Jmol script that loads the backbone (N, CA, C; Angstrom):
load data "model"
ATOM      1  N   UNK A   1     105.887  80.689  93.798  1.00  0.00           N
ATOM      2  CA  UNK A   1     106.524  81.555  94.654  1.00  0.00           C
ATOM      3  C   UNK A   1     105.970  81.496  96.085  1.00  0.00           C
ATOM      4  N   UNK A   2     106.895  81.145  97.070  1.00  0.00           N
ATOM      5  CA  UNK A   2     106.353  81.081  98.328  1.00  0.00           C
ATOM      6  C   UNK A   2     106.456  82.367  99.206  1.00  0.00           C
ATOM      7  N   UNK A   3     105.855  82.359 100.346  1.00  0.00           N
ATOM      8  CA  UNK A   3     106.049  83.416 101.038  1.00  0.00           C
ATOM      9  C   UNK A   3     107.093  83.389 102.108  1.00  0.00           C
ATOM     10  N   UNK A   4     108.152  84.065 102.171  1.00  0.00           N
ATOM     11  CA  UNK A   4     109.120  84.054 103.140  1.00  0.00           C
ATOM     12  C   UNK A   4     108.764  84.842 104.516  1.00  0.00           C
ATOM     13  N   UNK A   5     109.415  84.907 105.306  1.00  0.00           N
ATOM     14  CA  UNK A   5     109.213  85.633 106.696  1.00  0.00           C
ATOM     15  C   UNK A   5     108.996  87.105 106.641  1.00  0.00           C
ATOM     16  N   UNK A   6     109.806  87.733 105.676  1.00  0.00           N
ATOM     17  CA  UNK A   6     109.577  89.228 105.400  1.00  0.00           C
ATOM     18  C   UNK A   6     108.212  89.547 104.796  1.00  0.00           C
ATOM     19  N   UNK A   7     107.759  88.677 103.860  1.00  0.00           N
ATOM     20  CA  UNK A   7     106.513  88.856 103.219  1.00  0.00           C
ATOM     21  C   UNK A   7     105.375  88.678 104.138  1.00  0.00           C
ATOM     22  N   UNK A   8     105.489  87.637 104.984  1.00  0.00           N
ATOM     23  CA  UNK A   8     104.486  87.474 106.084  1.00  0.00           C
ATOM     24  C   UNK A   8     104.293  88.577 106.878  1.00  0.00           C
ATOM     25  N   UNK A   9     105.489  89.153 107.338  1.00  0.00           N
ATOM     26  CA  UNK A   9     105.401  90.419 108.230  1.00  0.00           C
ATOM     27  C   UNK A   9     104.837  91.635 107.515  1.00  0.00           C
ATOM     28  N   UNK A  10     105.270  91.691 106.268  1.00  0.00           N
ATOM     29  CA  UNK A  10     104.646  92.779 105.409  1.00  0.00           C
ATOM     30  C   UNK A  10     103.158  92.712 105.364  1.00  0.00           C
ATOM     31  N   UNK A  11     102.526  91.474 105.183  1.00  0.00           N
ATOM     32  CA  UNK A  11     101.176  91.282 104.942  1.00  0.00           C
ATOM     33  C   UNK A  11     100.586  91.618 106.315  1.00  0.00           C
ATOM     34  N   UNK A  12     101.257  91.138 107.479  1.00  0.00           N
ATOM     35  CA  UNK A  12     100.580  91.288 108.728  1.00  0.00           C
ATOM     36  C   UNK A  12     100.588  92.820 109.124  1.00  0.00           C
ATOM     37  N   UNK A  13     101.599  93.565 108.631  1.00  0.00           N
ATOM     38  CA  UNK A  13     101.655  94.990 108.950  1.00  0.00           C
ATOM     39  C   UNK A  13     100.572  95.641 108.173  1.00  0.00           C
ATOM     40  N   UNK A  14     100.357  95.236 107.011  1.00  0.00           N
ATOM     41  CA  UNK A  14      99.313  95.852 106.155  1.00  0.00           C
ATOM     42  C   UNK A  14      97.881  95.702 106.744  1.00  0.00           C
ATOM     43  N   UNK A  15      97.530  94.300 107.119  1.00  0.00           N
ATOM     44  CA  UNK A  15      96.365  94.078 107.645  1.00  0.00           C
ATOM     45  C   UNK A  15      96.172  94.735 108.923  1.00  0.00           C
ATOM     46  N   UNK A  16      97.208  94.814 109.746  1.00  0.00           N
ATOM     47  CA  UNK A  16      97.088  95.405 111.006  1.00  0.00           C
ATOM     48  C   UNK A  16      96.779  96.956 110.960  1.00  0.00           C
ATOM     49  N   UNK A  17      97.305  97.542 109.900  1.00  0.00           N
ATOM     50  CA  UNK A  17      97.131  99.034 109.565  1.00  0.00           C
ATOM     51  C   UNK A  17      95.530  99.227 109.159  1.00  0.00           C
ATOM     52  N   UNK A  18      95.062  98.246 108.346  1.00  0.00           N
ATOM     53  CA  UNK A  18      93.736  98.406 107.944  1.00  0.00           C
ATOM     54  C   UNK A  18      92.741  98.313 109.179  1.00  0.00           C
ATOM     55  N   UNK A  19      92.998  97.275 109.973  1.00  0.00           N
ATOM     56  CA  UNK A  19      92.149  97.144 111.092  1.00  0.00           C
ATOM     57  C   UNK A  19      92.153  98.275 112.005  1.00  0.00           C
ATOM     58  N   UNK A  20      93.399  98.753 112.288  1.00  0.00           N
ATOM     59  CA  UNK A  20      93.521  99.949 113.095  1.00  0.00           C
ATOM     60  C   UNK A  20      92.777 101.248 112.568  1.00  0.00           C
ATOM     61  N   UNK A  21      92.813 101.465 111.218  1.00  0.00           N
ATOM     62  CA  UNK A  21      92.021 102.445 110.705  1.00  0.00           C
ATOM     63  C   UNK A  21      90.607 102.254 110.681  1.00  0.00           C
ATOM     64  N   UNK A  22      90.093 101.025 110.809  1.00  0.00           N
ATOM     65  CA  UNK A  22      88.672 100.648 110.804  1.00  0.00           C
ATOM     66  C   UNK A  22      88.349 100.948 112.243  1.00  0.00           C
ATOM     67  N   UNK A  23      89.084 100.484 113.283  1.00  0.00           N
ATOM     68  CA  UNK A  23      88.620 100.760 114.555  1.00  0.00           C
ATOM     69  C   UNK A  23      88.653 102.263 115.031  1.00  0.00           C
ATOM     70  N   UNK A  24      89.668 102.922 114.436  1.00  0.00           N
ATOM     71  CA  UNK A  24      89.535 104.465 114.676  1.00  0.00           C
ATOM     72  C   UNK A  24      88.441 105.044 114.049  1.00  0.00           C
ATOM     73  N   UNK A  25      88.100 104.694 112.797  1.00  0.00           N
ATOM     74  CA  UNK A  25      86.948 105.052 112.183  1.00  0.00           C
ATOM     75  C   UNK A  25      85.610 104.752 112.960  1.00  0.00           C
ATOM     76  N   UNK A  26      85.595 103.547 113.635  1.00  0.00           N
ATOM     77  CA  UNK A  26      84.511 103.159 114.500  1.00  0.00           C
ATOM     78  C   UNK A  26      84.271 104.086 115.473  1.00  0.00           C
ATOM     79  N   UNK A  27      85.393 104.324 116.242  1.00  0.00           N
ATOM     80  CA  UNK A  27      85.375 105.212 117.520  1.00  0.00           C
ATOM     81  C   UNK A  27      85.110 106.572 117.128  1.00  0.00           C
ATOM     82  N   UNK A  28      85.514 107.077 116.033  1.00  0.00           N
ATOM     83  CA  UNK A  28      85.286 108.513 115.662  1.00  0.00           C
ATOM     84  C   UNK A  28      83.758 108.646 115.202  1.00  0.00           C
ATOM     85  N   UNK A  29      83.369 107.861 114.239  1.00  0.00           N
ATOM     86  CA  UNK A  29      81.921 108.170 113.634  1.00  0.00           C
ATOM     87  C   UNK A  29      80.913 107.296 114.004  1.00  0.00           C
ATOM     88  N   UNK A  30      81.175 105.928 114.641  1.00  0.00           N
ATOM     89  CA  UNK A  30      79.923 105.317 115.103  1.00  0.00           C
ATOM     90  C   UNK A  30      79.523 105.443 116.559  1.00  0.00           C
ATOM     91  N   UNK A  31      80.546 105.367 117.430  1.00  0.00           N
ATOM     92  CA  UNK A  31      80.178 105.584 118.800  1.00  0.00           C
ATOM     93  C   UNK A  31      80.496 107.019 119.443  1.00  0.00           C
ATOM     94  N   UNK A  32      79.455 107.541 120.023  1.00  0.00           N
ATOM     95  CA  UNK A  32      79.590 108.814 120.489  1.00  0.00           C
ATOM     96  C   UNK A  32      80.136 108.980 121.977  1.00  0.00           C
ATOM     97  N   UNK A  33      79.957 107.819 122.698  1.00  0.00           N
ATOM     98  CA  UNK A  33      80.195 107.872 124.031  1.00  0.00           C
ATOM     99  C   UNK A  33      81.611 107.329 124.393  1.00  0.00           C
ATOM    100  N   UNK A  34      81.604 106.694 125.499  1.00  0.00           N
ATOM    101  CA  UNK A  34      83.060 106.296 126.016  1.00  0.00           C
ATOM    102  C   UNK A  34      83.475 105.145 125.228  1.00  0.00           C
ATOM    103  N   UNK A  35      82.728 104.369 124.661  1.00  0.00           N
ATOM    104  CA  UNK A  35      83.187 103.111 123.913  1.00  0.00           C
ATOM    105  C   UNK A  35      83.899 103.726 122.679  1.00  0.00           C
ATOM    106  N   UNK A  36      83.564 104.818 122.005  1.00  0.00           N
ATOM    107  CA  UNK A  36      84.460 105.440 121.069  1.00  0.00           C
ATOM    108  C   UNK A  36      85.881 105.556 121.462  1.00  0.00           C
ATOM    109  N   UNK A  37      86.114 106.202 122.663  1.00  0.00           N
ATOM    110  CA  UNK A  37      87.533 106.239 123.018  1.00  0.00           C
ATOM    111  C   UNK A  37      88.143 104.827 123.252  1.00  0.00           C
ATOM    112  N   UNK A  38      87.323 103.884 123.641  1.00  0.00           N
ATOM    113  CA  UNK A  38      88.098 102.494 123.645  1.00  0.00           C
ATOM    114  C   UNK A  38      88.379 102.117 122.249  1.00  0.00           C
ATOM    115  N   UNK A  39      87.562 102.110 121.297  1.00  0.00           N
ATOM    116  CA  UNK A  39      87.755 101.761 119.956  1.00  0.00           C
ATOM    117  C   UNK A  39      89.004 102.521 119.266  1.00  0.00           C
ATOM    118  N   UNK A  40      88.929 103.767 119.641  1.00  0.00           N
ATOM    119  CA  UNK A  40      90.035 104.590 119.156  1.00  0.00           C
ATOM    120  C   UNK A  40      91.442 104.100 119.696  1.00  0.00           C
ATOM    121  N   UNK A  41      91.476 103.875 120.980  1.00  0.00           N
ATOM    122  CA  UNK A  41      92.659 103.469 121.552  1.00  0.00           C
ATOM    123  C   UNK A  41      93.163 102.204 121.273  1.00  0.00           C
ATOM    124  N   UNK A  42      92.322 101.301 120.913  1.00  0.00           N
ATOM    125  CA  UNK A  42      92.653  99.846 120.468  1.00  0.00           C
ATOM    126  C   UNK A  42      93.392 100.002 119.000  1.00  0.00           C
ATOM    127  N   UNK A  43      92.513 100.850 118.293  1.00  0.00           N
ATOM    128  CA  UNK A  43      93.136 101.227 117.019  1.00  0.00           C
ATOM    129  C   UNK A  43      94.653 101.761 116.884  1.00  0.00           C
ATOM    130  N   UNK A  44      94.948 102.703 117.805  1.00  0.00           N
ATOM    131  CA  UNK A  44      96.417 103.059 118.012  1.00  0.00           C
ATOM    132  C   UNK A  44      97.198 101.964 118.474  1.00  0.00           C
ATOM    133  N   UNK A  45      96.668 101.078 119.378  1.00  0.00           N
ATOM    134  CA  UNK A  45      97.413  99.996 119.593  1.00  0.00           C
ATOM    135  C   UNK A  45      97.796  99.110 118.567  1.00  0.00           C
ATOM    136  N   UNK A  46      96.802  98.946 117.484  1.00  0.00           N
ATOM    137  CA  UNK A  46      97.182  98.065 116.381  1.00  0.00           C
ATOM    138  C   UNK A  46      98.316  98.817 115.519  1.00  0.00           C
ATOM    139  N   UNK A  47      98.253 100.238 115.464  1.00  0.00           N
ATOM    140  CA  UNK A  47      99.207 100.807 114.780  1.00  0.00           C
ATOM    141  C   UNK A  47     100.554 100.620 115.374  1.00  0.00           C
ATOM    142  N   UNK A  48     100.630 100.558 116.688  1.00  0.00           N
ATOM    143  CA  UNK A  48     101.868 100.424 117.484  1.00  0.00           C
ATOM    144  C   UNK A  48     102.504  98.813 117.048  1.00  0.00           C
ATOM    145  N   UNK A  49     101.613  97.778 117.230  1.00  0.00           N
ATOM    146  CA  UNK A  49     102.012  96.512 116.931  1.00  0.00           C
ATOM    147  C   UNK A  49     102.445  96.384 115.255  1.00  0.00           C
ATOM    148  N   UNK A  50     101.677  97.082 114.465  1.00  0.00           N
ATOM    149  CA  UNK A  50     102.145  97.112 113.089  1.00  0.00           C
ATOM    150  C   UNK A  50     103.524  97.748 112.998  1.00  0.00           C
ATOM    151  N   UNK A  51     103.755  98.783 113.761  1.00  0.00           N
ATOM    152  CA  UNK A  51     105.082  99.424 113.578  1.00  0.00           C
ATOM    153  C   UNK A  51     106.230  98.359 114.049  1.00  0.00           C
ATOM    154  N   UNK A  52     106.026  97.757 115.095  1.00  0.00           N
ATOM    155  CA  UNK A  52     106.836  96.813 115.502  1.00  0.00           C
ATOM    156  C   UNK A  52     107.012  95.629 114.395  1.00  0.00           C
ATOM    157  N   UNK A  53     106.038  95.162 113.770  1.00  0.00           N
ATOM    158  CA  UNK A  53     106.134  94.169 112.731  1.00  0.00           C
ATOM    159  C   UNK A  53     106.968  94.651 111.631  1.00  0.00           C
ATOM    160  N   UNK A  54     106.813  95.855 111.380  1.00  0.00           N
ATOM    161  CA  UNK A  54     107.466  96.582 110.204  1.00  0.00           C
ATOM    162  C   UNK A  54     108.955  96.633 110.634  1.00  0.00           C
ATOM    163  N   UNK A  55     109.349  96.938 111.848  1.00  0.00           N
ATOM    164  CA  UNK A  55     110.743  97.113 112.313  1.00  0.00           C
ATOM    165  C   UNK A  55     111.307  95.788 112.310  1.00  0.00           C
ATOM    166  N   UNK A  56     110.513  94.607 112.456  1.00  0.00           N
ATOM    167  CA  UNK A  56     111.081  93.374 112.410  1.00  0.00           C
ATOM    168  C   UNK A  56     111.533  92.660 111.064  1.00  0.00           C
ATOM    169  N   UNK A  57     111.109  93.271 110.045  1.00  0.00           N
ATOM    170  CA  UNK A  57     111.322  92.896 108.824  1.00  0.00           C
ATOM    171  C   UNK A  57     112.839  92.874 108.460  1.00  0.00           C
ATOM    172  N   UNK A  58     113.360  91.848 107.987  1.00  0.00           N
ATOM    173  CA  UNK A  58     114.827  91.762 107.655  1.00  0.00           C
ATOM    174  C   UNK A  58     115.669  91.239 108.808  1.00  0.00           C
ATOM    175  N   UNK A  59     115.026  91.389 110.112  1.00  0.00           N
ATOM    176  CA  UNK A  59     115.756  90.967 111.332  1.00  0.00           C
ATOM    177  C   UNK A  59     115.618  89.498 111.773  1.00  0.00           C
ATOM    178  N   UNK A  60     114.328  89.022 111.351  1.00  0.00           N
ATOM    179  CA  UNK A  60     114.192  87.599 111.931  1.00  0.00           C
ATOM    180  C   UNK A  60     114.346  86.553 110.816  1.00  0.00           C
TER     181      UNK A  60
END
end "model"
wireframe off; spacefill off
backbone 0.3
color backbone group
């Protein structure tokens, strides 16, 4: 069973959500200075891109 375009987008969405959660957790629990805000904002950016990937499923 091969992977079609929708399966690839689903896996990319899942991986990006995991990485986004990890970055937000790093920003919240590991870094207490300005770097924490940077990690958290990049994590939110990963969520936004994962949302776009999820919206593209079935359209490409």
